[in-house]
C-alpha positions in Angstrom: -143.1 39.9 -35.5 -142.9 38.7 -31.8 -143.8 35.1 -32.9 -141.1 35.1 -35.5 -138.5 36.5 -33.1 -139.5 34.0 -30.4 -139.0 31.1 -32.8 -135.6 32.4 -33.8 -134.5 32.7 -30.1 -135.6 29.2 -29.5 -133.4 27.9 -32.2 -130.3 29.7 -30.7 -128.6 26.5 -29.7 -128.7 25.1 -33.2 -128.3 28.2 -35.4 -127.0 31.2 -33.5 -126.9 33.2 -36.6 -130.7 33.4 -36.5 -130.5 35.2 -33.2 -128.3 37.8 -34.8 -130.9 38.2 -37.6 -133.6 38.7 -34.9 -131.5 41.4 -33.2 -131.2 43.2 -36.5 -135.0 43.0 -37.0 -135.5 44.3 -33.5 -133.3 47.3 -34.2 -134.8 48.1 -37.6 -138.4 47.1 -37.6 -139.0 46.4 -33.9 -140.4 43.3 -32.3 -142.8 45.4 -30.2 -145.1 48.3 -30.9 -143.0 51.5 -31.1 -145.9 53.9 -32.0 -145.7 56.8 -34.5 -142.4 58.1 -35.7 -141.2 61.3 -34.0 -141.4 64.2 -36.5 -137.8 65.2 -37.5 -138.6 68.8 -36.8 -139.6 68.3 -33.2 -136.9 65.8 -32.0 -135.6 68.5 -29.5 -139.0 69.9 -28.6 -141.1 72.6 -30.1 -139.2 75.4 -31.9 -139.4 79.0 -30.8 -141.9 81.2 -32.5 -140.4 83.0 -35.5 -140.3 86.8 -35.4 -140.8 87.0 -39.1 -141.9 84.8 -41.9 -140.4 85.6 -45.3 -142.2 84.6 -48.4 -139.9 84.6 -51.4 -140.9 84.8 -55.1 -141.8 81.5 -56.7 -139.6 79.9 -59.4 -141.6 79.0 -62.5 -140.5 75.7 -64.0 -140.0 75.7 -67.8 -142.9 73.3 -68.1 -145.4 76.0 -66.8 -146.7 78.7 -69.1 -148.4 81.7 -67.6 -151.1 83.0 -70.0 -153.8 85.5 -69.3 -155.2 87.1 -72.4 -157.6 89.4 -70.6 -154.8 90.7 -68.4 -152.5 91.2 -71.3 -155.1 93.0 -73.3 -155.7 95.5 -70.5 -152.0 96.1 -70.3 -151.7 96.7 -74.0 -154.6 99.1 -74.0 -153.1 101.0 -71.1 -149.4 101.3 -72.1 -149.2 100.0 -75.7 -147.3 97.1 -77.2 -145.6 94.9 -74.6 -142.4 93.0 -75.6 -142.2 91.2 -72.3 -145.9 90.5 -71.7 -145.4 86.9 -70.6 -142.8 87.9 -67.9 -145.2 90.6 -66.7 -148.1 88.2 -66.4 -145.9 85.7 -64.4 -144.7 88.6 -62.2 -148.3 89.5 -61.4 -149.4 85.9 -60.8 -146.4 85.4 -58.5 -147.3 88.5 -56.5 -150.9 87.3 -56.1 -149.8 83.9 -54.7 -147.3 85.6 -52.3 -149.8 88.2 -51.1 -152.4 85.5 -50.5 -150.0 83.4 -48.4 -149.0 86.5 -46.4 -152.6 87.5 -45.7 -153.6 84.0 -44.5 -150.5 83.6 -42.3 -151.2 87.0 -40.7 -154.9 86.8 -40.3 -155.4 83.1 -39.4 -152.1 82.4 -37.5 -151.0 85.8 -36.3 -147.6 85.4 -37.9 -145.6 88.4 -39.0 -145.4 87.5 -42.7 -144.1 89.7 -45.5 -142.3 89.4 -48.9 -138.7 88.4 -48.6 -135.9 90.3 -50.3 -132.2 89.5 -51.0 -130.1 89.9 -47.9 -133.2 90.5 -45.8 -132.3 92.0 -42.4 -134.7 89.4 -40.8 -132.3 86.7 -41.8 -130.0 87.8 -38.9 -132.8 87.0 -36.4 -135.3 84.2 -35.9 -137.1 83.8 -39.1 -138.9 81.3 -41.4 -137.9 81.3 -45.0 -140.6 80.0 -47.5 -139.5 79.2 -51.0 -141.3 77.4 -53.8 -141.3 76.2 -57.4 -144.3 75.8 -59.7 -144.3 72.5 -61.6 -146.5 70.6 -64.0 -148.4 68.1 -62.0 -147.8 65.4 -64.6 -144.0 66.1 -65.0 -142.0 62.9 -65.5 -145.1 60.8 -66.3 -145.6 61.8 -69.9 -143.6 62.7 -73.0 -142.3 66.3 -73.4 -144.9 68.5 -75.0 -146.3 72.1 -74.9 -145.9 73.6 -71.4 -149.1 73.4 -69.2 -150.9 76.6 -68.6 -150.9 78.0 -65.0 -154.7 77.8 -65.0 -154.7 74.1 -64.5 -152.5 71.1 -63.7 -149.9 73.1 -61.6 -148.4 72.1 -58.3 -146.2 74.0 -55.9 -143.1 72.3 -54.5 -142.4 74.1 -51.2 -139.5 74.3 -48.7 -139.8 75.9 -45.3 -136.5 76.6 -43.5 -135.6 78.3 -40.2 -132.9 80.8 -39.8 -131.5 81.2 -36.2 -128.3 83.0 -35.3 -127.2 82.9 -38.9 -127.7 79.2 -39.3 -130.3 77.9 -41.8 -132.1 74.6 -41.2 -134.7 73.0 -43.4 -137.8 72.2 -41.4 -140.2 70.6 -44.0 -141.0 70.2 -47.6 -144.3 69.5 -49.2 -146.1 69.6 -52.5 -149.6 71.0 -52.9 -152.0 72.4 -55.4 -155.1 74.6 -55.5 -158.3 72.9 -54.6 -161.6 73.4 -56.3 -163.7 76.3 -54.9 -163.0 79.8 -53.8 -160.0 80.5 -51.6 -162.1 82.6 -49.3 -165.7 82.2 -48.4 -168.2 83.6 -45.9 -168.2 87.0 -44.2 -164.4 87.2 -44.1 -164.0 86.9 -47.9 -164.2 90.6 -48.6 -161.8 91.5 -45.8 -159.3 88.9 -47.0 -159.5 90.2 -50.6 -158.9 93.8 -49.4 -155.9 92.6 -47.4 -154.4 90.9 -50.4 -154.9 94.0 -52.5 -153.2 96.1 -49.8 -150.1 93.8 -49.9 -150.1 94.1 -53.7 -150.3 97.9 -53.6 -147.0 98.0 -51.8 -145.2 95.9 -54.4 -143.7 96.8 -57.8 -146.3 94.9 -59.8 -148.9 95.8 -62.5 -152.0 97.4 -60.9 -154.3 95.7 -63.4 -156.2 92.7 -62.1 -155.8 89.2 -63.4 -158.7 87.6 -65.1 -161.1 86.0 -62.6 -160.0 82.4 -63.5 -156.3 83.1 -63.2 -156.7 85.1 -60.0 -158.8 82.3 -58.5 -156.1 79.8 -59.3 -153.4 82.0 -57.9 -155.3 82.6 -54.7 -156.3 79.0 -54.4 -152.7 77.9 -54.7 -151.7 80.5 -52.1 -154.4 79.2 -49.8 -153.2 75.6 -50.2 -149.6 76.6 -49.3 -150.6 78.7 -46.4 -152.8 76.0 -44.9 -149.8 73.6 -44.8 -147.7 76.2 -43.1 -150.5 77.1 -40.6 -150.9 73.4 -39.7 -147.2 73.2 -39.0 -147.3 76.4 -37.0 -150.2 75.0 -34.9 -148.2 71.8 -34.3 -145.3 73.9 -33.0 -147.5 75.9 -30.7 -147.0 79.2 -32.6 -150.6 80.1 -33.1 -152.0 82.1 -30.2 -155.3 83.9 -30.1 -153.6 86.9 -28.6 -151.6 87.2 -31.8 -154.6 87.1 -34.1 -155.7 90.4 -35.5 -159.2 91.6 -34.8 -161.3 92.2 -37.9 -164.6 94.0 -37.1 -167.6 92.9 -39.1 -169.7 95.7 -40.5 -173.3 94.6 -40.3 -174.6 97.8 -41.9 -175.3 97.9 -45.6 -172.6 99.5 -47.6 -173.3 102.9 -48.9 -173.2 103.6 -52.7 -171.5 107.0 -52.2 -167.7 106.6 -52.8 -165.6 107.7 -49.9 -163.4 110.7 -50.7 -159.8 110.3 -50.0 -157.5 113.1 -49.0 -155.5 114.6 -51.9 -152.0 116.0 -51.3 -151.6 119.6 -52.7 -150.0 119.7 -56.1 -146.7 121.3 -56.6 -146.4 124.1 -59.0 -145.4 123.1 -62.5 -145.8 119.4 -61.8 -148.1 116.6 -60.8 -148.9 115.5 -57.3 -146.2 113.2 -55.9 -145.8 112.6 -52.2 -142.3 112.9 -50.6 -140.0 110.1 -51.6 -136.4 108.9 -51.7 -135.2 107.8 -55.1 -131.5 107.3 -55.8 -131.3 108.5 -59.4 -127.8 107.0 -59.9 -129.5 103.6 -59.8 -131.9 104.3 -62.7 -131.2 104.7 -66.4 -133.6 105.2 -69.4 -133.2 102.6 -72.1 -133.7 102.7 -75.9 -137.4 102.0 -75.5 -137.9 105.0 -73.4 -138.5 103.0 -70.2 -136.6 103.3 -66.9 -134.5 100.4 -65.8 -133.0 99.6 -62.4 -130.5 96.8 -61.9 -130.5 97.0 -58.1 -131.1 95.8 -55.6 -132.0 99.4 -54.5 -134.4 100.4 -51.7 -136.7 103.4 -52.1 -139.5 105.2 -50.2 -142.4 106.2 -52.3 -145.8 107.6 -51.3 -147.0 105.7 -48.2 -144.6 102.8 -48.8 -141.2 102.5 -47.2 -138.2 100.3 -47.8 -139.4 98.8 -51.0 -136.6 96.9 -52.9 -136.4 97.0 -56.7 -134.2 94.7 -58.7 -133.8 93.9 -62.4 -136.9 95.9 -63.2 -137.9 97.7 -66.4 -140.4 100.5 -65.5 -143.0 101.5 -68.1 -145.5 104.4 -67.9 -148.7 103.7 -65.9 -147.7 100.2 -65.0 -146.1 100.0 -61.5 -147.7 101.6 -58.5 -145.9 101.8 -55.2 -147.5 103.4 -52.2 -150.2 104.8 -54.3 -147.8 106.6 -56.7 -146.9 105.7 -60.3 -143.3 104.6 -60.2 -142.5 105.8 -63.7 -143.8 109.3 -63.1 -141.9 109.5 -59.8 -138.6 108.4 -61.4 -139.2 110.6 -64.4 -139.8 113.7 -62.3 -136.8 113.1 -60.0 -134.3 111.6 -62.5 -135.5 112.8 -65.9 -132.0 113.9 -67.1 -130.4 110.6 -66.1 -130.7 109.0 -69.6 -128.6 106.5 -71.4 -126.4 108.3 -74.1 
């Protein structure tokens, strides 16, 4: 570039227009080494560490089908015929991905990550907002055909934004997919799996496990997304050892005797249900005998607090929140609130 520009300058007396072309080249491409481009997210220096990271539900593109026959069969054995089984499978897969991202961001970056809800209070403070859409990896490169199954050929198109003083700014976008191999390996694998299950236990999702293949795909995709966010957090200087949780490693062999958990005393004339707050005016029973909540409505149930429900049909023995069956709790508190 410098040789070309020097030649153009030398010809200034004959053809001044060439000098103008060189100046344009200097401005656009540079006649000297300018180094790497400055990342657009750090033009003004590193951003402040977010107080909360909100992981919102994924959007499933129409070209992605979520099929898990093992999971569906277990549901049907448990609660009978399911008219919305595909939606329920997608809901469980989504929760698995979100819980995996939350666990990794918390355990490996020390970030305060949790599921995001509509009009989340954290949006009024410094927060990261993570949203994503699941797409067919081959979209746009082949003729339209049967949707690809979630178990293979699916990518996540992700957007990470920052909310500060009520203003939302997009920080980065990326596309990623699950890599081959387990999402968690080594001595920390069991602890990570337990942490994911703990997140799932606090959400209004089916308690039945996904089949091993679908679960591995969901957690692998969650790992891929979380790794990208962790790399960005490290670049911004948000990852500090002081913020990382301590996870003691138990070197003793596990005992075969199951640990007994405390049981709350049963109330007379009814089953055991811990104290809860359920606004019955938000729940109605439909023609299928299931409870429905339009929402959004926030409840406390069992050991879970401030859980938001929205557009949810509640069937028996299906949703567990805070260790309590949601249908049983609503039925006990709001049994007379039925649709005429």
